[in-house]
PyMOL CGO cylinders between C-alpha atoms (Angstrom):
from pymol import cmd
from pymol.cgo import CYLINDER

trace = [
    CYLINDER, 92.37, 106.44, 75.70, 93.99, 109.21, 78.08, 0.3, 1, 1, 1, 1, 1, 1,
    CYLINDER, 93.99, 109.21, 78.08, 97.24, 110.75, 77.43, 0.3, 1, 1, 1, 1, 1, 1,
    CYLINDER, 97.24, 110.75, 77.43, 99.59, 109.63, 80.24, 0.3, 1, 1, 1, 1, 1, 1,
    CYLINDER, 99.59, 109.63, 80.24, 102.05, 112.75, 81.42, 0.3, 1, 1, 1, 1, 1, 1,
    CYLINDER, 102.05, 112.75, 81.42, 103.91, 111.31, 84.14, 0.3, 1, 1, 1, 1, 1, 1,
    CYLINDER, 103.91, 111.31, 84.14, 103.44, 111.23, 88.18, 0.3, 1, 1, 1, 1, 1, 1,
    CYLINDER, 103.44, 111.23, 88.18, 103.71, 113.74, 91.01, 0.3, 1, 1, 1, 1, 1, 1,
    CYLINDER, 103.71, 113.74, 91.01, 105.26, 113.25, 94.81, 0.3, 1, 1, 1, 1, 1, 1,
    CYLINDER, 105.26, 113.25, 94.81, 102.23, 113.61, 97.20, 0.3, 1, 1, 1, 1, 1, 1,
    CYLINDER, 102.23, 113.61, 97.20, 104.64, 113.59, 100.20, 0.3, 1, 1, 1, 1, 1, 1,
    CYLINDER, 104.64, 113.59, 100.20, 107.76, 112.07, 100.68, 0.3, 1, 1, 1, 1, 1, 1,
    CYLINDER, 107.76, 112.07, 100.68, 110.00, 111.25, 103.89, 0.3, 1, 1, 1, 1, 1, 1,
    CYLINDER, 110.00, 111.25, 103.89, 113.61, 109.99, 104.95, 0.3, 1, 1, 1, 1, 1, 1,
    CYLINDER, 113.61, 109.99, 104.95, 114.46, 106.63, 106.90, 0.3, 1, 1, 1, 1, 1, 1,
    CYLINDER, 114.46, 106.63, 106.90, 117.30, 104.75, 107.50, 0.3, 1, 1, 1, 1, 1, 1,
    CYLINDER, 117.30, 104.75, 107.50, 118.14, 100.87, 107.68, 0.3, 1, 1, 1, 1, 1, 1,
    CYLINDER, 118.14, 100.87, 107.68, 121.02, 99.72, 109.90, 0.3, 1, 1, 1, 1, 1, 1,
    CYLINDER, 121.02, 99.72, 109.90, 122.78, 96.21, 110.27, 0.3, 1, 1, 1, 1, 1, 1,
    CYLINDER, 122.78, 96.21, 110.27, 125.00, 95.97, 113.16, 0.3, 1, 1, 1, 1, 1, 1,
    CYLINDER, 125.00, 95.97, 113.16, 127.94, 93.92, 113.88, 0.3, 1, 1, 1, 1, 1, 1,
    CYLINDER, 127.94, 93.92, 113.88, 130.91, 95.18, 115.64, 0.3, 1, 1, 1, 1, 1, 1,
    CYLINDER, 130.91, 95.18, 115.64, 133.20, 91.70, 115.38, 0.3, 1, 1, 1, 1, 1, 1,
    CYLINDER, 133.20, 91.70, 115.38, 133.47, 89.98, 112.49, 0.3, 1, 1, 1, 1, 1, 1,
    CYLINDER, 133.47, 89.98, 112.49, 131.17, 91.49, 109.89, 0.3, 1, 1, 1, 1, 1, 1,
    CYLINDER, 131.17, 91.49, 109.89, 130.38, 95.19, 108.87, 0.3, 1, 1, 1, 1, 1, 1,
    CYLINDER, 130.38, 95.19, 108.87, 128.13, 97.65, 110.59, 0.3, 1, 1, 1, 1, 1, 1,
    CYLINDER, 128.13, 97.65, 110.59, 126.10, 99.55, 107.81, 0.3, 1, 1, 1, 1, 1, 1,
    CYLINDER, 126.10, 99.55, 107.81, 123.93, 102.46, 106.92, 0.3, 1, 1, 1, 1, 1, 1,
    CYLINDER, 123.93, 102.46, 106.92, 121.33, 103.02, 104.27, 0.3, 1, 1, 1, 1, 1, 1,
    CYLINDER, 121.33, 103.02, 104.27, 119.40, 106.15, 104.03, 0.3, 1, 1, 1, 1, 1, 1,
    CYLINDER, 119.40, 106.15, 104.03, 116.38, 105.82, 101.41, 0.3, 1, 1, 1, 1, 1, 1,
    CYLINDER, 116.38, 105.82, 101.41, 113.80, 108.59, 100.44, 0.3, 1, 1, 1, 1, 1, 1,
    CYLINDER, 113.80, 108.59, 100.44, 110.17, 107.13, 100.25, 0.3, 1, 1, 1, 1, 1, 1,
    CYLINDER, 110.17, 107.13, 100.25, 108.09, 109.43, 97.73, 0.3, 1, 1, 1, 1, 1, 1,
    CYLINDER, 108.09, 109.43, 97.73, 104.35, 108.51, 98.03, 0.3, 1, 1, 1, 1, 1, 1,
    CYLINDER, 104.35, 108.51, 98.03, 103.18, 109.94, 94.41, 0.3, 1, 1, 1, 1, 1, 1,
    CYLINDER, 103.18, 109.94, 94.41, 100.37, 110.01, 92.22, 0.3, 1, 1, 1, 1, 1, 1,
    CYLINDER, 100.37, 110.01, 92.22, 99.95, 109.62, 88.41, 0.3, 1, 1, 1, 1, 1, 1,
    CYLINDER, 99.95, 109.62, 88.41, 98.93, 112.58, 86.26, 0.3, 1, 1, 1, 1, 1, 1,
    CYLINDER, 98.93, 112.58, 86.26, 97.29, 112.11, 82.47, 0.3, 1, 1, 1, 1, 1, 1,
    CYLINDER, 97.29, 112.11, 82.47, 95.29, 114.84, 80.12, 0.3, 1, 1, 1, 1, 1, 1,
    CYLINDER, 95.29, 114.84, 80.12, 92.19, 113.68, 81.82, 0.3, 1, 1, 1, 1, 1, 1,
    CYLINDER, 92.19, 113.68, 81.82, 93.18, 114.40, 85.06, 0.3, 1, 1, 1, 1, 1, 1,
    CYLINDER, 93.18, 114.40, 85.06, 95.30, 112.40, 88.24, 0.3, 1, 1, 1, 1, 1, 1,
    CYLINDER, 95.30, 112.40, 88.24, 95.32, 108.20, 88.67, 0.3, 1, 1, 1, 1, 1, 1,
    CYLINDER, 95.32, 108.20, 88.67, 96.21, 106.04, 90.93, 0.3, 1, 1, 1, 1, 1, 1,
    CYLINDER, 96.21, 106.04, 90.93, 99.08, 106.33, 93.56, 0.3, 1, 1, 1, 1, 1, 1,
    CYLINDER, 99.08, 106.33, 93.56, 101.72, 104.33, 94.27, 0.3, 1, 1, 1, 1, 1, 1,
    CYLINDER, 101.72, 104.33, 94.27, 105.49, 104.00, 95.91, 0.3, 1, 1, 1, 1, 1, 1,
    CYLINDER, 105.49, 104.00, 95.91, 108.69, 105.30, 94.68, 0.3, 1, 1, 1, 1, 1, 1,
    CYLINDER, 108.69, 105.30, 94.68, 111.98, 104.96, 96.71, 0.3, 1, 1, 1, 1, 1, 1,
    CYLINDER, 111.98, 104.96, 96.71, 115.43, 107.17, 96.11, 0.3, 1, 1, 1, 1, 1, 1,
    CYLINDER, 115.43, 107.17, 96.11, 118.57, 105.75, 97.97, 0.3, 1, 1, 1, 1, 1, 1,
    CYLINDER, 118.57, 105.75, 97.97, 120.57, 108.40, 98.69, 0.3, 1, 1, 1, 1, 1, 1,
    CYLINDER, 120.57, 108.40, 98.69, 123.28, 107.04, 100.41, 0.3, 1, 1, 1, 1, 1, 1,
    CYLINDER, 123.28, 107.04, 100.41, 124.56, 103.64, 102.05, 0.3, 1, 1, 1, 1, 1, 1,
    CYLINDER, 124.56, 103.64, 102.05, 127.57, 103.37, 104.27, 0.3, 1, 1, 1, 1, 1, 1,
    CYLINDER, 127.57, 103.37, 104.27, 129.65, 101.26, 105.69, 0.3, 1, 1, 1, 1, 1, 1,
    CYLINDER, 129.65, 101.26, 105.69, 131.83, 100.71, 109.06, 0.3, 1, 1, 1, 1, 1, 1,
    CYLINDER, 131.83, 100.71, 109.06, 134.35, 97.35, 108.50, 0.3, 1, 1, 1, 1, 1, 1,
    CYLINDER, 134.35, 97.35, 108.50, 135.64, 95.99, 111.75, 0.3, 1, 1, 1, 1, 1, 1,
    CYLINDER, 135.64, 95.99, 111.75, 139.57, 95.39, 110.54, 0.3, 1, 1, 1, 1, 1, 1,
    CYLINDER, 139.57, 95.39, 110.54, 142.11, 93.80, 113.57, 0.3, 1, 1, 1, 1, 1, 1,
    CYLINDER, 142.11, 93.80, 113.57, 140.47, 94.91, 116.25, 0.3, 1, 1, 1, 1, 1, 1,
    CYLINDER, 140.47, 94.91, 116.25, 136.52, 95.38, 116.66, 0.3, 1, 1, 1, 1, 1, 1,
    CYLINDER, 136.52, 95.38, 116.66, 134.50, 98.23, 116.22, 0.3, 1, 1, 1, 1, 1, 1,
    CYLINDER, 134.50, 98.23, 116.22, 133.75, 100.23, 118.95, 0.3, 1, 1, 1, 1, 1, 1,
    CYLINDER, 133.75, 100.23, 118.95, 129.63, 100.22, 119.48, 0.3, 1, 1, 1, 1, 1, 1,
    CYLINDER, 129.63, 100.22, 119.48, 129.44, 103.57, 121.33, 0.3, 1, 1, 1, 1, 1, 1,
    CYLINDER, 129.44, 103.57, 121.33, 131.35, 105.28, 118.65, 0.3, 1, 1, 1, 1, 1, 1,
    CYLINDER, 131.35, 105.28, 118.65, 130.07, 103.22, 116.00, 0.3, 1, 1, 1, 1, 1, 1,
    CYLINDER, 130.07, 103.22, 116.00, 126.76, 104.12, 116.76, 0.3, 1, 1, 1, 1, 1, 1,
    CYLINDER, 126.76, 104.12, 116.76, 127.32, 107.95, 117.89, 0.3, 1, 1, 1, 1, 1, 1,
    CYLINDER, 127.32, 107.95, 117.89, 128.25, 107.97, 113.88, 0.3, 1, 1, 1, 1, 1, 1,
    CYLINDER, 128.25, 107.97, 113.88, 125.43, 106.14, 112.80, 0.3, 1, 1, 1, 1, 1, 1,
    CYLINDER, 125.43, 106.14, 112.80, 122.61, 108.14, 114.36, 0.3, 1, 1, 1, 1, 1, 1,
    CYLINDER, 122.61, 108.14, 114.36, 124.67, 111.66, 113.95, 0.3, 1, 1, 1, 1, 1, 1,
    CYLINDER, 124.67, 111.66, 113.95, 124.50, 110.64, 109.96, 0.3, 1, 1, 1, 1, 1, 1,
    CYLINDER, 124.50, 110.64, 109.96, 120.72, 109.52, 109.69, 0.3, 1, 1, 1, 1, 1, 1,
    CYLINDER, 120.72, 109.52, 109.69, 119.75, 113.00, 111.80, 0.3, 1, 1, 1, 1, 1, 1,
    CYLINDER, 119.75, 113.00, 111.80, 122.12, 114.97, 108.97, 0.3, 1, 1, 1, 1, 1, 1,
    CYLINDER, 122.12, 114.97, 108.97, 119.70, 113.14, 106.41, 0.3, 1, 1, 1, 1, 1, 1,
    CYLINDER, 119.70, 113.14, 106.41, 116.31, 114.44, 108.03, 0.3, 1, 1, 1, 1, 1, 1,
    CYLINDER, 116.31, 114.44, 108.03, 115.84, 111.12, 109.55, 0.3, 1, 1, 1, 1, 1, 1,
    CYLINDER, 115.84, 111.12, 109.55, 113.22, 110.25, 112.24, 0.3, 1, 1, 1, 1, 1, 1,
    CYLINDER, 113.22, 110.25, 112.24, 113.10, 106.69, 112.38, 0.3, 1, 1, 1, 1, 1, 1,
    CYLINDER, 113.10, 106.69, 112.38, 115.72, 104.58, 111.76, 0.3, 1, 1, 1, 1, 1, 1,
    CYLINDER, 115.72, 104.58, 111.76, 115.00, 100.71, 111.68, 0.3, 1, 1, 1, 1, 1, 1,
    CYLINDER, 115.00, 100.71, 111.68, 118.03, 97.57, 112.81, 0.3, 1, 1, 1, 1, 1, 1,
    CYLINDER, 118.03, 97.57, 112.81, 117.36, 94.13, 114.02, 0.3, 1, 1, 1, 1, 1, 1,
    CYLINDER, 117.36, 94.13, 114.02, 117.33, 92.95, 117.44, 0.3, 1, 1, 1, 1, 1, 1,
    CYLINDER, 117.33, 92.95, 117.44, 121.20, 92.34, 117.50, 0.3, 1, 1, 1, 1, 1, 1,
    CYLINDER, 121.20, 92.34, 117.50, 122.98, 94.79, 120.09, 0.3, 1, 1, 1, 1, 1, 1,
    CYLINDER, 122.98, 94.79, 120.09, 119.63, 96.73, 120.77, 0.3, 1, 1, 1, 1, 1, 1,
    CYLINDER, 119.63, 96.73, 120.77, 120.33, 97.42, 124.68, 0.3, 1, 1, 1, 1, 1, 1,
    CYLINDER, 120.33, 97.42, 124.68, 123.31, 99.38, 123.17, 0.3, 1, 1, 1, 1, 1, 1,
    CYLINDER, 123.31, 99.38, 123.17, 121.34, 100.78, 120.45, 0.3, 1, 1, 1, 1, 1, 1,
    CYLINDER, 121.34, 100.78, 120.45, 118.39, 102.08, 122.88, 0.3, 1, 1, 1, 1, 1, 1,
    CYLINDER, 118.39, 102.08, 122.88, 121.09, 103.39, 125.19, 0.3, 1, 1, 1, 1, 1, 1,
    CYLINDER, 121.09, 103.39, 125.19, 122.67, 106.05, 122.61, 0.3, 1, 1, 1, 1, 1, 1,
    CYLINDER, 122.67, 106.05, 122.61, 119.24, 106.91, 120.59, 0.3, 1, 1, 1, 1, 1, 1,
    CYLINDER, 119.24, 106.91, 120.59, 119.35, 110.20, 120.56, 0.3, 1, 1, 1, 1, 1, 1,
    CYLINDER, 119.35, 110.20, 120.56, 115.33, 111.48, 121.74, 0.3, 1, 1, 1, 1, 1, 1,
    CYLINDER, 115.33, 111.48, 121.74, 114.17, 112.74, 118.12, 0.3, 1, 1, 1, 1, 1, 1,
    CYLINDER, 114.17, 112.74, 118.12, 115.48, 109.64, 116.55, 0.3, 1, 1, 1, 1, 1, 1,
    CYLINDER, 115.48, 109.64, 116.55, 113.09, 106.49, 116.84, 0.3, 1, 1, 1, 1, 1, 1,
    CYLINDER, 113.09, 106.49, 116.84, 113.61, 102.73, 116.53, 0.3, 1, 1, 1, 1, 1, 1,
    CYLINDER, 113.61, 102.73, 116.53, 111.75, 100.13, 114.42, 0.3, 1, 1, 1, 1, 1, 1,
    CYLINDER, 111.75, 100.13, 114.42, 113.01, 96.93, 114.87, 0.3, 1, 1, 1, 1, 1, 1,
    CYLINDER, 113.01, 96.93, 114.87, 113.11, 94.83, 112.19, 0.3, 1, 1, 1, 1, 1, 1,
    CYLINDER, 113.11, 94.83, 112.19, 110.99, 91.75, 112.10, 0.3, 1, 1, 1, 1, 1, 1,
    CYLINDER, 110.99, 91.75, 112.10, 112.21, 88.48, 113.27, 0.3, 1, 1, 1, 1, 1, 1,
    CYLINDER, 112.21, 88.48, 113.27, 109.17, 86.69, 111.45, 0.3, 1, 1, 1, 1, 1, 1,
    CYLINDER, 109.17, 86.69, 111.45, 109.98, 84.78, 108.62, 0.3, 1, 1, 1, 1, 1, 1,
    CYLINDER, 109.98, 84.78, 108.62, 107.13, 85.61, 106.70, 0.3, 1, 1, 1, 1, 1, 1,
    CYLINDER, 107.13, 85.61, 106.70, 107.62, 89.25, 107.21, 0.3, 1, 1, 1, 1, 1, 1,
    CYLINDER, 107.62, 89.25, 107.21, 111.18, 88.91, 106.56, 0.3, 1, 1, 1, 1, 1, 1,
    CYLINDER, 111.18, 88.91, 106.56, 110.31, 87.52, 103.34, 0.3, 1, 1, 1, 1, 1, 1,
    CYLINDER, 110.31, 87.52, 103.34, 107.58, 90.15, 102.49, 0.3, 1, 1, 1, 1, 1, 1,
    CYLINDER, 107.58, 90.15, 102.49, 110.32, 92.79, 102.66, 0.3, 1, 1, 1, 1, 1, 1,
    CYLINDER, 110.32, 92.79, 102.66, 112.67, 91.38, 100.17, 0.3, 1, 1, 1, 1, 1, 1,
    CYLINDER, 112.67, 91.38, 100.17, 109.95, 90.18, 97.98, 0.3, 1, 1, 1, 1, 1, 1,
    CYLINDER, 109.95, 90.18, 97.98, 109.01, 94.29, 98.36, 0.3, 1, 1, 1, 1, 1, 1,
    CYLINDER, 109.01, 94.29, 98.36, 112.55, 95.22, 96.88, 0.3, 1, 1, 1, 1, 1, 1,
    CYLINDER, 112.55, 95.22, 96.88, 112.19, 92.59, 94.24, 0.3, 1, 1, 1, 1, 1, 1,
    CYLINDER, 112.19, 92.59, 94.24, 108.71, 93.98, 92.61, 0.3, 1, 1, 1, 1, 1, 1,
    CYLINDER, 108.71, 93.98, 92.61, 109.62, 97.55, 93.48, 0.3, 1, 1, 1, 1, 1, 1,
    CYLINDER, 109.62, 97.55, 93.48, 113.26, 97.06, 91.39, 0.3, 1, 1, 1, 1, 1, 1,
    CYLINDER, 113.26, 97.06, 91.39, 111.23, 95.09, 88.56, 0.3, 1, 1, 1, 1, 1, 1,
    CYLINDER, 111.23, 95.09, 88.56, 108.48, 97.78, 87.95, 0.3, 1, 1, 1, 1, 1, 1,
    CYLINDER, 108.48, 97.78, 87.95, 111.47, 100.57, 88.21, 0.3, 1, 1, 1, 1, 1, 1,
    CYLINDER, 111.47, 100.57, 88.21, 110.32, 102.41, 91.82, 0.3, 1, 1, 1, 1, 1, 1,
    CYLINDER, 110.32, 102.41, 91.82, 113.53, 101.89, 93.34, 0.3, 1, 1, 1, 1, 1, 1,
    CYLINDER, 113.53, 101.89, 93.34, 116.11, 104.52, 92.31, 0.3, 1, 1, 1, 1, 1, 1,
    CYLINDER, 116.11, 104.52, 92.31, 119.40, 102.58, 93.45, 0.3, 1, 1, 1, 1, 1, 1,
    CYLINDER, 119.40, 102.58, 93.45, 121.93, 104.97, 90.51, 0.3, 1, 1, 1, 1, 1, 1,
    CYLINDER, 121.93, 104.97, 90.51, 123.54, 106.48, 94.04, 0.3, 1, 1, 1, 1, 1, 1,
    CYLINDER, 123.54, 106.48, 94.04, 124.60, 102.82, 95.43, 0.3, 1, 1, 1, 1, 1, 1,
    CYLINDER, 124.60, 102.82, 95.43, 127.86, 101.78, 96.31, 0.3, 1, 1, 1, 1, 1, 1,
    CYLINDER, 127.86, 101.78, 96.31, 129.35, 98.69, 94.59, 0.3, 1, 1, 1, 1, 1, 1,
    CYLINDER, 129.35, 98.69, 94.59, 129.11, 96.55, 97.75, 0.3, 1, 1, 1, 1, 1, 1,
    CYLINDER, 129.11, 96.55, 97.75, 125.72, 97.41, 98.13, 0.3, 1, 1, 1, 1, 1, 1,
    CYLINDER, 125.72, 97.41, 98.13, 124.75, 96.10, 94.64, 0.3, 1, 1, 1, 1, 1, 1,
    CYLINDER, 124.75, 96.10, 94.64, 127.24, 93.24, 94.98, 0.3, 1, 1, 1, 1, 1, 1,
    CYLINDER, 127.24, 93.24, 94.98, 125.19, 92.17, 98.13, 0.3, 1, 1, 1, 1, 1, 1,
    CYLINDER, 125.19, 92.17, 98.13, 121.71, 92.11, 96.45, 0.3, 1, 1, 1, 1, 1, 1,
    CYLINDER, 121.71, 92.11, 96.45, 122.99, 90.36, 93.56, 0.3, 1, 1, 1, 1, 1, 1,
    CYLINDER, 122.99, 90.36, 93.56, 124.17, 87.55, 95.98, 0.3, 1, 1, 1, 1, 1, 1,
    CYLINDER, 124.17, 87.55, 95.98, 120.74, 87.16, 97.97, 0.3, 1, 1, 1, 1, 1, 1,
    CYLINDER, 120.74, 87.16, 97.97, 119.66, 83.72, 97.95, 0.3, 1, 1, 1, 1, 1, 1,
    CYLINDER, 119.66, 83.72, 97.95, 115.98, 82.53, 97.70, 0.3, 1, 1, 1, 1, 1, 1,
    CYLINDER, 115.98, 82.53, 97.70, 114.84, 79.50, 98.55, 0.3, 1, 1, 1, 1, 1, 1,
    CYLINDER, 114.84, 79.50, 98.55, 111.29, 77.81, 98.68, 0.3, 1, 1, 1, 1, 1, 1,
    CYLINDER, 111.29, 77.81, 98.68, 110.91, 76.11, 102.29, 0.3, 1, 1, 1, 1, 1, 1,
    CYLINDER, 110.91, 76.11, 102.29, 107.75, 74.04, 103.65, 0.3, 1, 1, 1, 1, 1, 1,
    CYLINDER, 107.75, 74.04, 103.65, 104.55, 75.79, 103.72, 0.3, 1, 1, 1, 1, 1, 1,
    CYLINDER, 104.55, 75.79, 103.72, 105.47, 78.12, 100.46, 0.3, 1, 1, 1, 1, 1, 1,
    CYLINDER, 105.47, 78.12, 100.46, 107.46, 80.26, 101.89, 0.3, 1, 1, 1, 1, 1, 1,
    CYLINDER, 107.46, 80.26, 101.89, 110.95, 81.63, 101.04, 0.3, 1, 1, 1, 1, 1, 1,
    CYLINDER, 110.95, 81.63, 101.04, 113.55, 81.60, 103.07, 0.3, 1, 1, 1, 1, 1, 1,
    CYLINDER, 113.55, 81.60, 103.07, 116.18, 84.33, 102.01, 0.3, 1, 1, 1, 1, 1, 1,
    CYLINDER, 116.18, 84.33, 102.01, 119.87, 84.29, 102.85, 0.3, 1, 1, 1, 1, 1, 1,
    CYLINDER, 119.87, 84.29, 102.85, 122.88, 86.03, 102.34, 0.3, 1, 1, 1, 1, 1, 1,
    CYLINDER, 122.88, 86.03, 102.34, 126.40, 84.41, 101.76, 0.3, 1, 1, 1, 1, 1, 1,
    CYLINDER, 126.40, 84.41, 101.76, 129.43, 85.08, 103.57, 0.3, 1, 1, 1, 1, 1, 1,
    CYLINDER, 129.43, 85.08, 103.57, 132.17, 86.70, 101.57, 0.3, 1, 1, 1, 1, 1, 1,
    CYLINDER, 132.17, 86.70, 101.57, 135.34, 88.30, 102.33, 0.3, 1, 1, 1, 1, 1, 1,
    CYLINDER, 135.34, 88.30, 102.33, 134.83, 91.68, 100.38, 0.3, 1, 1, 1, 1, 1, 1,
    CYLINDER, 134.83, 91.68, 100.38, 130.94, 91.96, 101.08, 0.3, 1, 1, 1, 1, 1, 1,
    CYLINDER, 130.94, 91.96, 101.08, 130.85, 90.74, 104.33, 0.3, 1, 1, 1, 1, 1, 1,
    CYLINDER, 130.85, 90.74, 104.33, 127.54, 89.09, 105.63, 0.3, 1, 1, 1, 1, 1, 1,
    CYLINDER, 127.54, 89.09, 105.63, 124.93, 90.31, 103.05, 0.3, 1, 1, 1, 1, 1, 1,
    CYLINDER, 124.93, 90.31, 103.05, 125.58, 94.09, 105.45, 0.3, 1, 1, 1, 1, 1, 1,
    CYLINDER, 125.58, 94.09, 105.45, 124.37, 96.16, 102.92, 0.3, 1, 1, 1, 1, 1, 1,
    CYLINDER, 124.37, 96.16, 102.92, 121.77, 94.57, 101.61, 0.3, 1, 1, 1, 1, 1, 1,
    CYLINDER, 121.77, 94.57, 101.61, 120.26, 94.21, 105.19, 0.3, 1, 1, 1, 1, 1, 1,
    CYLINDER, 120.26, 94.21, 105.19, 120.32, 97.69, 105.54, 0.3, 1, 1, 1, 1, 1, 1,
    CYLINDER, 120.32, 97.69, 105.54, 118.64, 98.58, 102.57, 0.3, 1, 1, 1, 1, 1, 1,
    CYLINDER, 118.64, 98.58, 102.57, 115.84, 95.79, 103.75, 0.3, 1, 1, 1, 1, 1, 1,
    CYLINDER, 115.84, 95.79, 103.75, 115.44, 97.16, 107.04, 0.3, 1, 1, 1, 1, 1, 1,
    CYLINDER, 115.44, 97.16, 107.04, 115.34, 101.11, 105.70, 0.3, 1, 1, 1, 1, 1, 1,
    CYLINDER, 115.34, 101.11, 105.70, 112.55, 99.65, 103.08, 0.3, 1, 1, 1, 1, 1, 1,
    CYLINDER, 112.55, 99.65, 103.08, 110.72, 97.97, 105.94, 0.3, 1, 1, 1, 1, 1, 1,
    CYLINDER, 110.72, 97.97, 105.94, 110.62, 101.41, 107.98, 0.3, 1, 1, 1, 1, 1, 1,
    CYLINDER, 110.62, 101.41, 107.98, 109.44, 102.94, 104.56, 0.3, 1, 1, 1, 1, 1, 1,
    CYLINDER, 109.44, 102.94, 104.56, 106.45, 101.02, 104.87, 0.3, 1, 1, 1, 1, 1, 1,
    CYLINDER, 106.45, 101.02, 104.87, 105.57, 101.58, 108.24, 0.3, 1, 1, 1, 1, 1, 1,
    CYLINDER, 105.57, 101.58, 108.24, 106.08, 105.28, 108.01, 0.3, 1, 1, 1, 1, 1, 1,
    CYLINDER, 106.08, 105.28, 108.01, 103.53, 104.94, 105.07, 0.3, 1, 1, 1, 1, 1, 1,
    CYLINDER, 103.53, 104.94, 105.07, 101.35, 107.96, 105.05, 0.3, 1, 1, 1, 1, 1, 1,
    CYLINDER, 101.35, 107.96, 105.05, 101.99, 108.76, 108.68, 0.3, 1, 1, 1, 1, 1, 1,
    CYLINDER, 101.99, 108.76, 108.68, 103.41, 112.43, 109.13, 0.3, 1, 1, 1, 1, 1, 1,
    CYLINDER, 103.41, 112.43, 109.13, 105.09, 112.68, 105.56, 0.3, 1, 1, 1, 1, 1, 1,
    CYLINDER, 105.09, 112.68, 105.56, 106.41, 115.96, 104.57, 0.3, 1, 1, 1, 1, 1, 1,
    CYLINDER, 106.41, 115.96, 104.57, 104.88, 117.43, 101.74, 0.3, 1, 1, 1, 1, 1, 1,
    CYLINDER, 104.88, 117.43, 101.74, 106.80, 117.56, 98.45, 0.3, 1, 1, 1, 1, 1, 1,
    CYLINDER, 106.80, 117.56, 98.45, 105.48, 120.90, 96.61, 0.3, 1, 1, 1, 1, 1, 1,
    CYLINDER, 105.48, 120.90, 96.61, 103.81, 119.13, 94.17, 0.3, 1, 1, 1, 1, 1, 1,
    CYLINDER, 103.81, 119.13, 94.17, 107.35, 117.77, 92.31, 0.3, 1, 1, 1, 1, 1, 1,
    CYLINDER, 107.35, 117.77, 92.31, 106.50, 116.77, 89.23, 0.3, 1, 1, 1, 1, 1, 1,
    CYLINDER, 106.50, 116.77, 89.23, 108.03, 113.42, 86.53, 0.3, 1, 1, 1, 1, 1, 1,
    CYLINDER, 108.03, 113.42, 86.53, 107.95, 111.84, 83.67, 0.3, 1, 1, 1, 1, 1, 1,
    CYLINDER, 107.95, 111.84, 83.67, 106.53, 108.42, 84.06, 0.3, 1, 1, 1, 1, 1, 1,
    CYLINDER, 106.53, 108.42, 84.06, 109.10, 105.44, 85.66, 0.3, 1, 1, 1, 1, 1, 1,
    CYLINDER, 109.10, 105.44, 85.66, 109.41, 102.27, 84.48, 0.3, 1, 1, 1, 1, 1, 1,
    CYLINDER, 109.41, 102.27, 84.48, 106.93, 99.81, 85.08, 0.3, 1, 1, 1, 1, 1, 1,
    CYLINDER, 106.93, 99.81, 85.08, 104.61, 102.51, 86.99, 0.3, 1, 1, 1, 1, 1, 1,
    CYLINDER, 104.61, 102.51, 86.99, 101.59, 101.24, 85.02, 0.3, 1, 1, 1, 1, 1, 1,
    CYLINDER, 101.59, 101.24, 85.02, 101.90, 98.02, 87.24, 0.3, 1, 1, 1, 1, 1, 1,
    CYLINDER, 101.90, 98.02, 87.24, 102.10, 99.53, 90.68, 0.3, 1, 1, 1, 1, 1, 1,
    CYLINDER, 102.10, 99.53, 90.68, 99.06, 100.46, 92.22, 0.3, 1, 1, 1, 1, 1, 1,
]
cmd.load_cgo(trace, "trace")
């Protein structure tokens, strides 16, 4: 049996996910690095899989006064561009405002409204976490709280309903929703125009053997 030495990054790209709310809930932004990797061993190259690194998450909290949409969107887009993202994913809320304020070098990917695709996205995050393929070491306490509060319930037809309970501290799961949007964007962008990573090599990630 060949000796498993680790993995290297074939290519990577930066993606952004946002959850927009200007009155009652928070506005949030998550920046994710998505890396397409290949296992290597003493016998040569092996299976490919995806690894994700949370770069930064941001939050804008609505206080006594609602957030100003145009100003908040400008800040969100500026941060996405600063992190070298060329795509940002969010749900369809305020879509007209988003499109109007969107810079020409940033593409909007709408987060799916289909329940099956939403469930698949959250299940993908769950499996990647279980395999140790998402690095959340840079996550804020708010994001971690949001992830812990996610409620998944089986519904008719064999599907699963995903919801975020509202809390005074964490809002309505806004940071977790932004992470889901970034994860969805990473899946949409996989392999398309990704930036070469220069053959970076790493030790084996936990659970990488089952990530194929």
